C-alpha positions as CSV (number, residue, x, y, z in Angstrom):
1,M,-24.5,34.2,-9.1
2,A,-24.9,36.3,-5.9
3,L,-27.7,34.0,-4.7
4,H,-25.5,31.0,-5.1
5,K,-22.6,32.6,-3.0
6,L,-25.1,33.5,-0.3
7,A,-26.4,29.9,0.0
8,H,-22.8,28.6,0.1
9,K,-22.0,30.9,3.1
10,R,-25.1,29.8,5.0
11,I,-24.1,26.1,4.6
12,I,-20.6,26.9,5.9
13,W,-21.9,28.8,8.9
14,G,-24.6,26.2,9.7
15,S,-22.0,23.4,9.6
16,L,-19.7,25.5,11.9
17,I,-22.5,26.1,14.4
18,L,-23.3,22.3,14.5
19,C,-19.7,21.5,15.1
20,I,-19.5,23.9,17.9
21,L,-22.6,22.5,19.6
22,L,-21.4,18.9,19.2
23,G,-18.0,19.9,20.8
24,V,-19.9,21.5,23.7
25,L,-21.9,18.3,24.2
26,I,-18.8,16.1,24.2
27,L,-17.1,18.4,26.7
28,R,-20.3,18.2,28.9
29,L,-20.4,14.4,28.8
30,A,-16.7,14.2,29.6
31,W,-17.2,16.6,32.5
32,V,-20.1,14.5,33.9
33,Q,-18.1,11.2,33.5
34,L,-14.9,12.5,35.0
35,L,-15.8,15.2,37.5
36,L,-19.4,14.3,38.6
37,K,-19.4,10.5,38.6
38,D,-19.1,10.4,42.4
39,R,-21.7,13.1,43.0
40,K,-25.2,12.1,44.0
41,V,-28.1,12.9,41.8
42,P,-30.5,15.4,43.4
43,G,-33.4,13.5,45.0
44,A,-31.8,10.1,44.6
45,E,-29.5,7.9,46.7
46,Y,-27.1,7.0,43.9
47,T,-24.2,8.7,42.2
48,M,-24.2,9.7,38.5
49,A,-22.1,6.6,37.7
50,Q,-24.4,4.3,39.6
51,M,-27.5,5.7,37.9
52,A,-25.9,5.1,34.6
53,A,-25.3,1.5,35.5
54,I,-28.8,0.8,36.7
55,Q,-30.7,-1.4,34.3
56,S,-33.7,-2.6,36.2
57,E,-35.3,-3.6,39.5
58,R,-35.6,-7.1,40.9
59,E,-38.8,-7.5,42.9
60,M,-40.6,-10.2,44.8
61,V,-44.3,-10.4,45.6
62,L,-44.9,-10.8,49.4
63,D,-48.7,-10.4,49.3
64,S,-51.0,-10.8,46.2
65,G,-53.5,-8.5,47.8
66,R,-56.2,-11.2,47.7
67,G,-58.7,-11.3,50.5
68,R,-58.2,-13.5,53.5
69,L,-60.5,-16.4,54.7
70,Y,-60.7,-17.1,58.4
71,D,-62.6,-19.6,60.6
72,R,-65.2,-18.5,63.1
73,S,-62.7,-17.4,65.7
74,G,-60.2,-15.7,63.4
75,Q,-57.8,-18.6,62.7
76,P,-56.5,-18.3,59.1
77,L,-57.8,-20.7,56.4
78,A,-56.4,-19.0,53.3
79,G,-53.9,-16.2,53.3
80,E,-52.0,-16.7,56.5
81,T,-49.0,-14.3,57.0
82,V,-45.8,-16.1,58.0
83,W,-42.2,-15.2,58.4
84,T,-39.8,-16.4,55.7
85,A,-36.2,-15.8,54.5
86,A,-35.8,-13.7,51.4
87,F,-32.6,-13.7,49.3
88,F,-31.8,-10.9,46.8
89,P,-28.8,-10.7,44.4
90,Q,-25.6,-9.8,46.1
91,E,-23.6,-6.7,45.6
92,E,-20.6,-7.3,43.3
93,A,-18.2,-6.7,46.2
94,E,-20.1,-9.0,48.5
95,A,-20.0,-11.8,45.9
96,A,-16.2,-11.4,45.7
97,A,-15.6,-11.3,49.4
98,D,-15.0,-14.5,51.4
99,S,-13.8,-13.4,54.8
100,E,-13.9,-15.7,57.9
101,A,-16.4,-13.3,59.5
102,S,-18.8,-13.5,56.6
103,K,-18.4,-17.3,56.5
104,E,-19.2,-17.6,60.1
105,Q,-22.4,-15.5,59.6
106,L,-23.5,-17.7,56.7
107,Q,-22.9,-20.9,58.7
108,R,-25.2,-19.5,61.4
109,L,-27.8,-18.6,58.7
110,A,-27.5,-22.2,57.3
111,T,-28.3,-23.6,60.8
112,V,-31.4,-21.4,61.1
113,L,-32.6,-22.6,57.6
114,G,-31.8,-26.2,58.4
115,V,-29.3,-26.7,55.6
116,T,-25.5,-27.1,55.2
117,Y,-23.2,-24.1,54.5
118,E,-22.5,-25.7,51.1
119,Q,-26.2,-25.9,50.2
120,L,-26.7,-22.3,51.2
121,Q,-23.8,-21.1,49.2
122,A,-24.8,-23.1,46.1
123,R,-28.3,-21.4,46.1
124,R,-27.0,-17.9,47.0
125,K,-24.0,-17.5,44.7
126,G,-24.7,-16.2,41.3
127,L,-28.3,-15.4,42.3
128,K,-29.8,-12.9,39.8
129,E,-33.5,-13.1,40.8
130,P,-35.0,-12.8,44.3
131,L,-35.6,-16.1,46.1
132,L,-37.9,-17.1,49.0
133,W,-36.0,-19.9,50.7
134,P,-38.1,-23.1,50.0
135,S,-39.4,-25.5,52.6
136,G,-38.2,-29.1,52.6
137,S,-41.1,-30.1,50.3
138,G,-40.4,-27.2,48.1
139,K,-44.2,-26.5,47.8
140,N,-44.1,-23.3,50.0
141,P,-41.5,-20.9,51.3
142,L,-39.9,-22.1,54.5
143,E,-41.9,-20.8,57.5
144,L,-39.7,-19.3,60.2
145,T,-40.6,-18.9,63.9
146,P,-40.5,-15.4,65.3
147,G,-37.2,-16.4,67.0
148,Q,-35.7,-17.6,63.8
149,A,-36.8,-14.5,61.9
150,E,-35.2,-12.4,64.6
151,A,-32.0,-14.4,64.2
152,V,-31.9,-13.9,60.4
153,E,-32.3,-10.2,60.8
154,S,-29.6,-9.9,63.5
155,L,-27.1,-11.5,61.2
156,A,-27.4,-8.5,58.9
157,I,-26.2,-10.4,55.8
158,G,-26.4,-8.2,52.7
159,G,-29.4,-9.0,50.5
160,V,-30.9,-11.5,53.1
161,R,-34.0,-10.5,55.1
162,A,-36.7,-12.1,57.2
163,L,-39.9,-10.8,55.7
164,P,-43.7,-11.4,56.2
165,F,-45.1,-13.5,53.4
166,A,-48.8,-14.1,52.7
167,R,-49.0,-17.9,52.2
168,R,-52.3,-18.8,50.5
169,Y,-52.4,-22.4,51.6
170,E,-50.4,-24.5,54.1
171,G,-49.2,-26.9,51.4
172,E,-50.7,-30.1,53.0
173,E,-53.5,-32.4,51.9
174,T,-56.8,-31.7,53.8
175,G,-60.5,-32.4,53.6
176,R,-61.4,-28.8,53.0
177,Q,-62.7,-29.0,49.5
178,W,-65.2,-26.3,50.3
179,L,-62.2,-23.9,50.3
180,G,-61.5,-24.6,46.6
181,Y,-58.3,-23.7,44.8
182,M,-56.9,-21.2,42.4
183,S,-55.5,-21.3,38.9
184,E,-53.8,-18.9,36.5
185,A,-56.3,-16.3,35.1
186,S,-57.4,-16.5,31.5
187,A,-56.8,-13.7,29.1
188,A,-60.3,-12.3,29.7
189,Q,-59.9,-12.5,33.4
190,L,-56.5,-10.9,33.1
191,E,-58.0,-7.8,31.6
192,K,-60.4,-7.4,34.6
193,S,-57.6,-8.1,37.2
194,T,-57.1,-5.3,39.7
195,T,-54.1,-6.9,41.5
196,G,-51.5,-5.8,39.0
197,L,-49.7,-9.1,39.3
198,R,-47.8,-10.3,36.2
199,V,-49.5,-13.7,36.4
200,P,-52.7,-13.1,38.5
201,M,-54.6,-16.1,39.9
202,T,-58.3,-16.5,40.1
203,G,-60.6,-18.8,42.2
204,T,-61.5,-21.9,40.3
205,D,-63.6,-23.9,42.8
206,G,-65.1,-23.7,46.2
207,L,-65.1,-20.4,48.2
208,E,-62.2,-19.2,46.2
209,K,-64.5,-19.1,43.2
210,T,-67.9,-18.1,44.6
211,L,-66.4,-15.3,46.6
212,E,-64.0,-14.2,43.9
213,P,-65.5,-10.7,43.6
214,L,-65.0,-10.1,47.3
215,L,-61.5,-11.7,47.4
216,Q,-60.1,-9.6,44.6
217,G,-57.6,-7.1,46.0
218,V,-56.6,-3.6,44.8
219,G,-52.9,-4.3,44.2
220,H,-50.0,-6.4,45.5
221,T,-47.3,-5.8,48.0
222,E,-43.7,-6.3,46.8
223,V,-40.2,-5.8,48.0
224,Y,-37.6,-4.8,45.5
225,A,-33.9,-3.8,45.0
226,Q,-32.1,-2.0,42.1
227,V,-29.5,-3.9,40.2
228,D,-26.8,-3.1,37.6
229,A,-26.5,-4.4,34.1
230,R,-24.9,-7.6,35.4
231,G,-27.7,-8.3,37.8
232,N,-25.8,-7.5,40.9
233,R,-27.5,-5.4,43.6
234,L,-26.2,-1.8,43.6
235,P,-23.8,-1.0,46.4
236,G,-25.7,0.3,49.4
237,S,-29.1,-0.3,47.7
238,P,-31.7,-0.9,50.4
239,L,-34.6,-3.2,50.0
240,K,-37.8,-1.2,49.5
241,V,-41.5,-2.1,49.9
242,R,-44.3,-1.1,47.5
243,A,-47.8,-1.5,48.7
244,P,-51.3,-0.3,47.6
245,G,-51.7,1.7,50.9
246,N,-55.5,1.2,51.0
247,P,-56.6,0.8,54.6
248,Y,-59.8,-1.1,53.6
249,Y,-58.4,-3.9,51.3
250,P,-57.9,-6.8,51.2
251,L,-61.2,-7.8,52.8
252,S,-61.3,-10.4,55.6
253,L,-64.0,-13.0,55.2
254,Y,-65.0,-15.0,58.3
255,T,-66.6,-18.4,57.9
256,T,-68.6,-20.5,60.3
257,I,-65.9,-23.3,60.3
258,D,-64.2,-24.3,63.5
259,K,-60.7,-25.0,62.3
260,Q,-59.7,-27.0,65.3
261,L,-62.7,-29.3,64.9
262,Q,-62.1,-29.6,61.2
263,E,-58.5,-30.6,61.8
264,G,-59.5,-33.0,64.5
265,I,-61.9,-34.8,62.2
266,E,-59.4,-34.9,59.4
267,K,-57.0,-36.7,61.8
268,L,-59.7,-39.2,62.7
269,V,-60.3,-40.0,59.0
270,M,-56.6,-40.4,58.3
271,K,-56.1,-42.7,61.3
272,S,-59.2,-44.8,60.3
273,G,-57.8,-45.5,56.8
274,I,-61.2,-44.7,55.3
275,K,-60.7,-43.8,51.6
276,E,-64.0,-42.2,50.4
277,G,-66.8,-40.3,52.0
278,A,-67.6,-37.2,54.0
279,V,-68.4,-35.9,57.5
280,V,-70.6,-32.8,58.1
281,V,-71.1,-31.2,61.5
282,L,-73.8,-28.5,61.9
283,D,-74.7,-26.3,64.8
284,T,-78.2,-27.3,65.8
285,K,-79.2,-23.7,66.8
286,N,-78.9,-22.2,63.3
287,G,-77.6,-24.8,60.9
288,D,-74.1,-23.3,60.7
289,I,-71.4,-25.5,59.2
290,E,-68.8,-26.0,61.8
291,A,-66.9,-28.8,59.9
292,M,-67.1,-30.3,56.5
293,V,-64.6,-33.0,55.7
294,S,-64.4,-34.7,52.3
295,F,-62.2,-37.7,51.5
296,P,-59.9,-38.5,49.8
297,F,-58.1,-35.4,50.7
298,Y,-56.7,-32.8,48.3
299,N,-53.9,-30.2,48.2
300,P,-55.3,-26.8,47.0
301,G,-51.8,-25.8,45.9
302,H,-51.3,-28.9,43.6
303,I,-54.5,-29.9,41.9
304,S,-54.7,-33.1,39.8
305,P,-57.6,-32.6,37.3
306,E,-57.7,-36.4,36.6
307,G,-57.8,-37.5,40.2
308,G,-61.0,-35.7,41.3
309,E,-59.9,-35.4,44.9
310,W,-61.0,-31.7,44.8
311,N,-64.6,-32.8,44.5
312,N,-66.5,-32.0,47.7
313,R,-68.3,-35.3,48.5
314,A,-70.2,-33.5,51.3
315,L,-72.1,-31.7,48.6
316,Q,-72.5,-34.7,46.2
317,A,-75.6,-36.9,46.3
318,A,-75.2,-40.6,47.1
319,V,-77.6,-43.5,47.6
320,P,-78.8,-43.1,51.3
321,G,-80.1,-46.6,52.1
322,S,-82.0,-46.8,55.4
323,I,-81.4,-43.3,56.7
324,F,-84.2,-42.4,54.2
325,K,-86.6,-44.4,56.4
326,I,-86.8,-41.2,58.4
327,V,-88.6,-39.7,55.4
328,T,-90.9,-42.7,55.0
329,A,-91.8,-42.7,58.6
330,A,-92.5,-38.9,58.4
331,A,-94.7,-39.4,55.3
332,A,-96.7,-42.2,57.0
333,L,-97.2,-40.3,60.3
334,E,-98.2,-37.2,58.5
335,A,-100.7,-39.1,56.4
336,G,-102.1,-40.7,59.5
337,V,-101.7,-44.3,58.2
338,T,-99.6,-45.6,61.1
339,S,-98.4,-44.8,64.7
340,P,-95.3,-45.7,66.7
341,E,-97.2,-48.5,68.5
342,E,-98.7,-50.2,65.4
343,R,-97.5,-53.8,65.1
344,F,-96.1,-55.5,62.0
345,Y,-94.8,-59.0,61.4
346,C,-91.4,-59.7,59.7
347,S,-90.7,-63.2,58.5
348,G,-87.4,-62.2,56.8
349,H,-89.0,-62.0,53.3
350,Y,-91.5,-59.5,52.2
351,G,-92.9,-61.7,49.5
352,K,-93.0,-59.1,46.7
353,Y,-90.5,-57.2,44.6
354,G,-87.7,-59.5,45.6
355,L,-87.4,-57.7,48.9
356,S,-86.0,-59.3,52.0
357,C,-85.1,-58.0,55.5
358,R,-81.5,-57.4,56.6
359,K,-82.2,-60.1,59.3
360,G,-82.5,-63.2,57.3
361,E,-84.7,-65.2,59.8
362,G,-86.9,-62.1,60.3
363,H,-87.8,-60.0,63.3
364,G,-91.1,-61.5,64.1
365,S,-93.8,-59.3,65.6
366,L,-92.6,-55.7,66.2
367,T,-93.9,-52.2,66.5
368,L,-93.1,-49.3,64.1
369,A,-90.8,-47.9,66.8
370,Q,-88.9,-51.2,67.1
371,G,-88.9,-51.7,63.3
372,F,-87.2,-48.2,63.0
373,A,-84.6,-49.1,65.6
374,V,-83.6,-52.3,64.0
375,S,-84.1,-51.0,60.4
376,C,-86.6,-53.6,59.3
377,N,-87.3,-53.5,55.6
378,T,-90.6,-55.3,56.0
379,V,-92.1,-52.6,58.2
380,F,-91.1,-49.8,55.7
381,A,-92.2,-51.7,52.7
382,S,-95.6,-52.1,54.3
383,L,-95.8,-48.3,55.0
384,A,-94.8,-47.6,51.4
385,E,-97.7,-49.6,50.0
386,R,-100.1,-47.4,52.0
387,L,-98.6,-44.2,50.5
388,N,-98.4,-42.9,47.0
389,G,-95.3,-41.5,45.4
390,A,-96.4,-37.9,45.8
391,Q,-96.6,-38.3,49.6
392,L,-93.1,-39.8,49.8
393,E,-91.7,-37.0,47.6
394,S,-93.6,-34.3,49.5
395,A,-92.2,-35.5,52.9
396,A,-88.7,-35.5,51.5
397,L,-88.9,-32.0,50.1
398,A,-90.4,-30.8,53.3
399,L,-87.4,-32.2,55.2
400,G,-84.9,-30.4,52.8
401,L,-84.1,-33.4,50.5
402,G,-84.3,-33.4,46.7
403,R,-83.5,-29.7,46.5
404,D,-80.8,-27.1,47.1
405,I,-80.7,-25.9,50.7
406,S,-77.5,-23.9,51.4
407,W,-77.5,-20.3,52.5
408,Q,-77.9,-17.6,49.8
409,A,-78.8,-13.9,49.5
410,E,-79.8,-11.6,46.7
411,N,-78.3,-8.1,46.1
412,T,-75.7,-8.5,48.9
413,L,-72.3,-6.9,48.9
414,G,-72.8,-5.6,45.4
415,L,-73.5,-9.1,44.0
416,P,-76.8,-10.1,42.4
417,L,-76.7,-13.4,44.1
418,L,-74.3,-14.4,46.9
419,R,-74.2,-18.2,47.3
420,P,-70.9,-19.4,48.9
421,L,-71.2,-23.1,48.5
422,S,-70.5,-24.2,45.0
423,G,-71.2,-27.6,43.4
424,E,-74.1,-28.4,45.7
425,Q,-76.2,-31.2,44.2
426,P,-79.9,-31.2,44.9
427,G,-80.2,-35.0,45.0
428,S,-83.4,-36.8,43.9
429,I,-86.3,-38.9,45.2
430,F,-87.8,-40.1,41.9
431,T,-86.3,-39.6,38.5
432,T,-89.8,-40.4,37.1
433,L,-92.7,-40.3,39.5
434,L,-94.9,-43.4,39.1
435,P,-97.4,-43.3,42.0
436,D,-99.0,-46.6,41.0
437,D,-95.7,-48.6,40.8
438,G,-95.6,-50.4,44.1
439,G,-92.1,-51.8,43.5
440,A,-90.7,-48.3,42.9
441,R,-92.3,-47.0,46.1
442,V,-91.0,-49.8,48.2
443,Q,-87.5,-49.5,46.9
444,T,-87.7,-45.7,47.4
445,A,-89.0,-46.1,50.9
446,I,-85.9,-48.0,52.0
447,G,-83.6,-45.5,50.3
448,Q,-82.7,-47.3,47.1
449,R,-83.6,-47.0,43.4
450,D,-83.5,-43.3,42.4
451,V,-83.0,-41.8,45.9
452,R,-79.9,-39.6,46.3
453,V,-79.0,-37.5,49.3
454,T,-75.9,-35.4,50.1
455,P,-74.2,-35.5,53.5
456,L,-75.0,-31.8,54.0
457,Q,-78.7,-32.5,53.4
458,A,-78.6,-35.5,55.7
459,A,-77.1,-33.4,58.6
460,N,-79.5,-30.6,57.9
461,L,-82.5,-33.0,58.0
462,L,-81.6,-33.5,61.7
463,V,-81.5,-29.7,62.3
464,T,-84.9,-29.5,60.6
465,L,-86.4,-32.1,63.0
466,L,-84.9,-30.3,66.0
467,H,-86.5,-27.1,64.8
468,G,-90.0,-28.7,64.7
469,G,-89.9,-29.2,60.9
470,E,-88.5,-25.8,60.0
471,V,-85.8,-26.2,57.3
472,R,-82.8,-23.9,57.9
473,A,-80.2,-23.0,55.3
474,P,-76.8,-24.2,56.2
475,R,-74.4,-21.2,56.4
476,I,-70.6,-21.2,55.8
477,L,-70.0,-17.4,55.6
478,Q,-71.0,-15.2,58.5
479,R,-69.1,-11.8,58.2
480,V,-67.1,-9.7,55.8
481,A,-64.8,-7.0,57.2
482,F,-62.4,-4.4,55.9
483,A,-58.6,-4.8,56.4
484,N,-58.7,-2.4,59.3
485,G,-61.2,-4.6,61.2
486,Q,-64.3,-2.6,60.5
487,T,-67.3,-4.8,59.6
488,L,-68.5,-4.4,56.1
489,Q,-71.5,-6.6,56.5
490,E,-72.9,-9.3,58.7
491,L,-74.5,-12.3,57.0
492,P,-77.2,-13.7,59.3
493,S,-78.5,-17.2,59.1
494,H,-81.9,-17.7,57.6
495,L,-84.5,-20.4,56.7
496,S,-84.3,-22.3,53.5
497,P,-85.3,-19.8,50.7
498,V,-87.5,-22.4,48.9
499,R,-90.7,-23.2,50.6
500,Q,-91.7,-26.9,50.1
501,G,-94.1,-27.4,52.9
502,R,-93.2,-28.7,56.3
503,I,-93.9,-31.6,58.6
504,S,-95.7,-31.0,61.9
505,P,-93.8,-30.4,65.1
506,S,-95.5,-33.4,66.6
507,T,-94.2,-35.7,63.8
508,A,-90.7,-34.2,64.3
509,R,-90.8,-35.1,68.0
510,V,-91.8,-38.7,67.3
511,L,-89.0,-39.1,64.8
512,L,-86.4,-37.7,67.2
513,S,-87.6,-40.2,69.9
514,L,-87.4,-43.1,67.4
515,M,-83.8,-42.1,66.6
516,R,-82.9,-42.4,70.3
517,K,-84.2,-46.0,70.3
518,V,-81.8,-46.8,67.4
519,V,-78.9,-46.3,69.9
520,T,-80.6,-47.8,73.0
521,D,-82.2,-50.8,71.3
522,G,-81.2,-51.1,67.7
523,T,-78.5,-50.8,65.0
524,G,-76.6,-48.0,66.9
525,K,-76.0,-49.8,70.2
526,S,-72.3,-49.5,69.8
527,L,-72.7,-45.8,70.5
528,L,-74.0,-46.3,74.0
529,G,-70.5,-45.8,75.4
530,T,-70.1,-42.3,74.1
531,K,-69.6,-39.5,76.7
532,W,-72.7,-37.7,75.4
533,P,-75.9,-39.6,74.8
534,V,-76.7,-39.5,71.1
535,A,-79.5,-40.4,68.8
536,G,-79.5,-41.3,65.1
537,K,-80.1,-43.6,62.2
538,S,-77.8,-46.0,60.4
539,G,-78.0,-46.9,56.7
540,T,-76.4,-49.3,54.3
541,A,-77.1,-48.7,50.6
542,Q,-76.4,-51.1,47.8
543,T,-74.5,-49.6,44.9
544,L,-72.5,-50.6,41.9
545,V,-68.9,-49.3,41.3
546,K,-67.5,-50.2,37.9
547,G,-70.0,-53.1,37.8
548,V,-69.0,-54.5,41.2
549,S,-71.4,-54.6,44.1
550,R,-70.4,-52.2,46.9
551,N,-72.1,-50.4,49.8
552,N,-72.5,-46.9,51.1
553,Q,-72.5,-46.8,54.9
554,W,-74.2,-43.9,56.7
555,F,-74.8,-42.8,60.2
556,I,-76.6,-39.6,60.9
557,G,-77.5,-38.3,64.4
558,Y,-77.5,-35.5,67.0
559,G,-76.4,-35.0,70.6
560,P,-76.4,-34.6,73.4
561,V,-80.0,-35.9,73.4
562,D,-81.2,-33.8,76.4
563,H,-79.8,-30.5,74.9
564,P,-78.8,-31.0,71.3
565,R,-75.8,-29.0,70.2
566,Y,-74.6,-30.8,67.1
567,A,-76.0,-32.6,64.1
568,V,-73.6,-35.0,62.3
569,S,-73.7,-37.0,59.2
570,A,-71.0,-39.6,58.4
571,L,-70.8,-41.3,55.0
572,V,-68.3,-44.0,54.0
573,E,-68.5,-44.9,50.3
574,D,-67.3,-47.9,48.2
575,V,-67.3,-50.4,51.0
576,A,-67.2,-54.2,50.4
577,P,-70.5,-55.8,51.3
578,G,-70.4,-57.4,54.8
579,S,-67.7,-55.0,56.1
580,P,-67.9,-53.6,59.6
581,H,-70.0,-50.5,59.8
582,A,-67.2,-47.9,59.6
583,A,-69.7,-44.9,59.4
584,T,-71.2,-45.7,62.8
585,R,-67.7,-46.0,64.3
586,L,-66.6,-42.7,62.7
587,F,-69.8,-41.0,63.9
588,G,-69.1,-42.1,67.5
589,Q,-65.5,-40.8,67.2
590,V,-66.7,-37.4,66.0
591,F,-69.0,-37.1,69.0
592,E,-66.2,-38.0,71.4
593,L,-64.1,-35.3,69.8
594,L,-67.0,-32.8,70.1
595,S,-67.5,-33.6,73.8
596,E,-63.7,-33.2,74.4
597,S,-63.4,-30.0,72.5
598,T,-66.2,-28.3,74.4
599,G,-64.9,-29.6,77.8
600,A,-68.4,-30.9,78.6
């Protein structure tokens, strides 16, 4: 009985204590709400009442933290920083206000943005998420000039700022398929992402893909503001910036591309109306890629998987036609079965394998040098019958055809293999080597049948001849630097990493002289009017496109002849037979552009 009374008293006292504690808590909350609501929280910029209303932040990414790609002189190719107008949710009081002064400021802002006052207000009112003001196309934020950015800042409109924004691409169609493009990261890639972005992007093709380990950043830069439960920016809430604060990242990657030259060739292609093909310009000193234009053009920010415009045709193998006669001549000269002065006779029909000459009535008696200049099929069919398939293939491999040639390095920058150019096709000489098949050798010797060559290989073949038969590896990436400008690593040019023999310097000199005769006395006579004297070889290859007979047109060459600076290949694909030779014309226009850009 005594124990029962003792337990009852304990329950009463426990309940009483709980009631007292609850009353104290209620009094404390009331005191905070009524007496301290306007007092700032220690260490914060907001009052107790404001802190209670804060629900979340609204942020906007200004820079993903991804590495930047530049041309040889530091002009941006991917990751350019531009000024743009950023809009954040308004404060509740700002949204309600509609004074004449604020209206005048907004009208001035609308003028800067190139829109009407009504359009501006329609986008701004009720804004709950940050907005980068879009360009006219809507594909990128509107780019402001420094003067326009200063004007936006001087207006001092709440929640409106001019901010630097890292624009990955310019939003236009170009012929820079080597740059590649980006797409949303997969779940597996998401786990490895170091950027911290909610929807990180990863390189899917081109340099964006092959250099992905170097381009990945260490975190993004964002600007943010705090908002209340209704999505309005808190009164007096400043816009703040969060950044990784790493002085070394993102990395800056410098290519060998000359952006001005690249853009100039792209304009030539657009003006010409050519639909399919590629142009490659190499520095003859080291094989560096100064321009690589593929057409049709593509927009890296808006990829159409079905269209295929993102394919880099400069790296895709195509039937070469008569430009392959350089290889046939090299094989015959190296084998000692001919000389430039040897005479041949062309009646217009070879008499075997259904082969005829491009000049129906024939060229009559002519030397090898003359046959090369006018691209006589009879001459090269005769040479092919003196050779075997192995000799033809050996000469092609020695000149950098039928194999991968682009720059690469092992155990560089923490990567087992660094090879910037992706999708490079090796091409082919024979799909099956039949040395005793005369017809196969003859068709191969004039660049038909199984022969496939890329525009990059074709341009590099010229560099090889200019280096006395030494095959160099075309380079597109030359230096990697930290964000503070300090060089992380130089990537010097080098010879082709695969040794496949070489032709002799004397044979190389003969071939170069024969290419000059193409312009002075042969199929390239239309190029005699160029500012720089050039040399080269034309080609027209027969192909089938969806069962219809079409042609590939080529012209490859170098110049100036007396001190070669550039090697150029121009390919125009899917041309109706009998059409004017657009590749020769485009080649000439490229060299005119080169002579103008150098001021020589």
